[in-house]
N, C-alpha and C positions, 0 to 999 in steps of 0.2 A: 525371533520376537513372536511369542505365541499370544500375547495380550491383543485382544480386539479393542481398537480405539477409533474414535471419530475425530477427524480434523476438520474444522470449519473456519471460514473467513467471512467477515461482514464489515462493510464500510457503513459507519453510523451516521454520516453526513452532518458533520459539525454538531455533535452532541454537546449541548451547553444549557445552562440555566440562567442566562442573562435576563434581567428584568426587560419586559416589553418585547421580548423575542416571540414571534408567532411562526408555527404553533408553539405553545409553552411547553415546558419539560414534561409536566404531567400528562399533557395530551400526547406527547411523543412516546413516553413510557408505556401508556395504555396500548399503543400499536407495537412497539418495539419488543417489549418483554415477552409476549406470546411467541414472537418470531425467534428470539434467541433461545427460548425454552424448547421451541420445536426442534432446534438443531440437535439437542441432546449431545453436545460435543464434550469430548474429553480434553480437547485442546482447541482454544478459540482464539483466532487472531482477529483483532479489531483495528480499524483504521478511523481517523477523524474523530478522536476523543479529545474535546477541548478541556483545558485546565482552568480552574477557578481560584481567585484569591479568597483566602480565609483568614479572618482576623486572628492574630497570634501566630501565624505561620509565615515564615520568610518566603517559601517557595509555594508555588501553586499546588492545589489538591485536585483530585479528579472526583469531586462531589457529585457531579451529574452522573458519572458512571456509577458511583456507589449507590445512588437512588435507583438506577436502572437495574442493577444486580440484586437489590435487596429482595429477599424472598425466593431467590433462585439458587441452585446448587453452585453456580459461578461465584457467588459472594465468598465462598470459602476456598476457592482455587488459589493456587500459588500465582503470583503476578510479577511480569516484567514490564516495565514502561519506558519508552524513549525519553530522553532528557534534552533540555536546551542548554544554552551556554551557562546558565546559573544553576546547573545540576538539580533540576527539577522539571516537572512537566512544563511544555510550552503553552501559550495561551490557546493556540489552535493546533489541530491535526497531529495529535500524539498518536503513537503506535502502542498497542497493549497486546501482551500474550497472557492468556489465562490458562492454567494447566492443572488437571486432576493429578498429574504425576509430578514428582519432585523436580525442581529446576536446579540442575547441577552447576550451571554456569550461564551468565547473561551478559551481554554487552551490546553496544551499538557501533555501527560504521558510519562515519561521516567524514570523508577525505582522510581516513586512515590508511587506505590502500591506494587511493587515486587522488593526487593532488588537484586541487581546483584549478582548471585551466584559466588563462588570463586572456581577456578579449577587450579591444578598444572599440566602442561603439562608433557607427558610422553616421547615424541619422539623429543622434541625440541633440536636443535644443535646450539649453546651450551646449556647444560641442564639448566632448570630453578630451583631455590632452593625453591621458595615460590609460593604459590597459588595466582593467579591474578583474578580480577574480570572479569566476562564474561558479557560485556555490549552489550545491543542491538544496532543494526546498526542504527535504526531510531526510533523516537518517534511515539506515536499515537496521532493524531490531533482530538480534540473534539470541537464541537460547538453546542450551543442550539439556535435554530432558531424559530422565531415567524411566524408561517405559518397560523395563523387565527384561529377563533373560541376560543380565549383565550387559546389555548393549544400550548405547545412548542414541537418541534422536536428535539431529542437527536441524533446527527449525529456524527459518528466516521469515519474518513478517515484513512486507514492503508496501510502500505507496509511492509509486512514481509519478513524476511530474505529468500533469495533464497536457495534451496536445493543444495547448492554448499559447498564443504568443506571449512571451515574457515582457515585462515592463521595460520601456525605453523612455528615458526622460524627455519630457516636452512633446511626446508623439501620440498622446491619447487625449480625446476630448470628453469621453465617458468610460466607465468601467469596461464595456465591450465595444467601444468605438474608437477608430484610429483616425489620425489626421492625414496619413499618407500610406500609400501601399508599400513604400520603401520601408517606412517604420515598422509597419505590421510584419513585413518579411523578415526584417532583422530580429524582431521579438520572436518570431516563430523559429528562427535559426537558433537563438539562444535557448529556447525551450527544448529544442531537440538536443543541444549540448547537455542539458541538465538530465534529461530522461536517459540518454545513452550513457552518461557518466554514472548515474545510479545503477544502471544495468551492469556496467563494467565492474563497479566496486562489489556488487552482489555476486557475480561470477568469480571474481578473485577470492572472495570470502568462502565461497563454495569450494573452490580449488584447495583452500587451506584445510578443509574437512577431509578431502580426498588424500591429501598429503599425510594426514595423520592416520587415516584408515582408508585404504583403497576400496573397501567394501561399505564405506559409510552410509548410513540411512539418512538421507537428506531430504527435506521438504521445504519448499518455498511457496508461501501462500500470501495472498493479498490483492490489492488493487494495483494492477500494472498500468492501467490506462492504455492499454494497447492490445491488439489481437495477436494471434499466433504468428501471423505472417509479417509483423512489423519488428523493427530493428531491436527494440528493448527486449522483447520475448526471445528473439533468436540469439541474442548475446547471453541471456540467462540460461536458455534451454541447452545450447551447444550441441545441437543435433550432428549425428554423423554425417549427414548430407552436406552440412555447412563445413565441418572441419575437414571432410575428406579423408578421414583416417578411422579404420576400424579399431585400431589400438586404443582410441580415445573414447569409444562408444560407451564405456562404463561410466564416464564422467558426465554424459549427457542426461538431461532430465526428461521425464515423460509427463506431458500435459494430460492429467487424468480426465479432463472434461471430454476427451475424444471418445469416451465410452458412451457419451450421451448421443441420442439422436439429434440431427441437425436442428430441428424445430424446437428442441428444448435447450439448445446450447447458447444462452445469452444471459447476461447479467444487467444490461442497460438497453433501453430502447430510446433513441435519439432521432427525432423527425421521422418516426416510423420505421427506422432501421435497427434491427435487433443485432447487438454486438456482445462478444464475451470479452470483457475487460478485466475481470476478476478471475484469477486462476489459482489452482493448486497443482504444483509440480513435484514430481517424486523422482529420486534417483532409482536406478534400475532394481537395486536390492530392495528398496521400499516398494516399488511399484510391483515386484513380484508377490507382495503380500496384499495387494489391492483387491477390494471386493466390489465396492459400489460408489458411484458418484451421484450427488444429488444437487440440483439448482433450484432453490425455492424462489421462482420468478413468476409465480402465477398472478401476483397483484401489482406487478411492475407497471407504471405509467410512463408516458413519454416525458423525458426530463426536460425537453425543449419547452414544454408548457410552463414549468416552473421558471425558467430563465426569462421567458417573455413577460411573465407577470411581475418579476422583480426589476427588470431593466427595459423599460419602455423608452423608445427615442424621444427626445425633446422636439417639439414642434415650434415653428415660427422662426 
């Protein structure tokens, strides 16, 4: 692959145009559009693109995204979008791949390779009598791109479950407040099942690429909601030190951010702590063509400030 290309990932944080939303879409576009133009990406993986109802259309449309992309080169890129159960964009948190290169194949994975585990909650109020399926919050979006030289790029766009306790019936008093430690602990356990399950399905989909071509050019990009030393990343990366086999080293992925200095290696600031939760991972053959990694994090603020302003505890 002699073509020079730039692959980028960007979580748009609930991009929407609902009336009354603050800040409104126009204000967000004024800030976001220069940022995505700065990326100069040939392939752009987006997360948290919300879908909108449009009169005359049965399924939702991505009108907020269209407004953001208007006037940019991305407007004319080929596009792949994740789907909900009604075969159209979901109301929230859609995944989108934008590509300057032809998209040869596109699909999503949502319990196609990993069956939803079943679990009966222990702390629910009222109690549940039967085990229920633990379903991933979002699919994994895949596209095979024609990037030249007769070779395809196998691209995965992911958004894994955040490390926040999942809902347990009757155990929450407010959006971020729990009635019991036991309820929170069970919710956190369910969230871990969801994140690890998404990671496992991603890894199995990657393995199918290597089954087709042992030298496949694989890239996994997106919001993993996890650092490199956490279980979801370790499952997807498949490092030789974890598998214990040099024969499997070619199936491992390389976290490209490791080329950055430690002080630049972050995509989130939470309570003063800088964390890299968004990643671009490359197979060995693709990493051999790697030149440079950038993290556009100069204007990041502490996300905890936003949470505190939206969810203030009730008094009295």
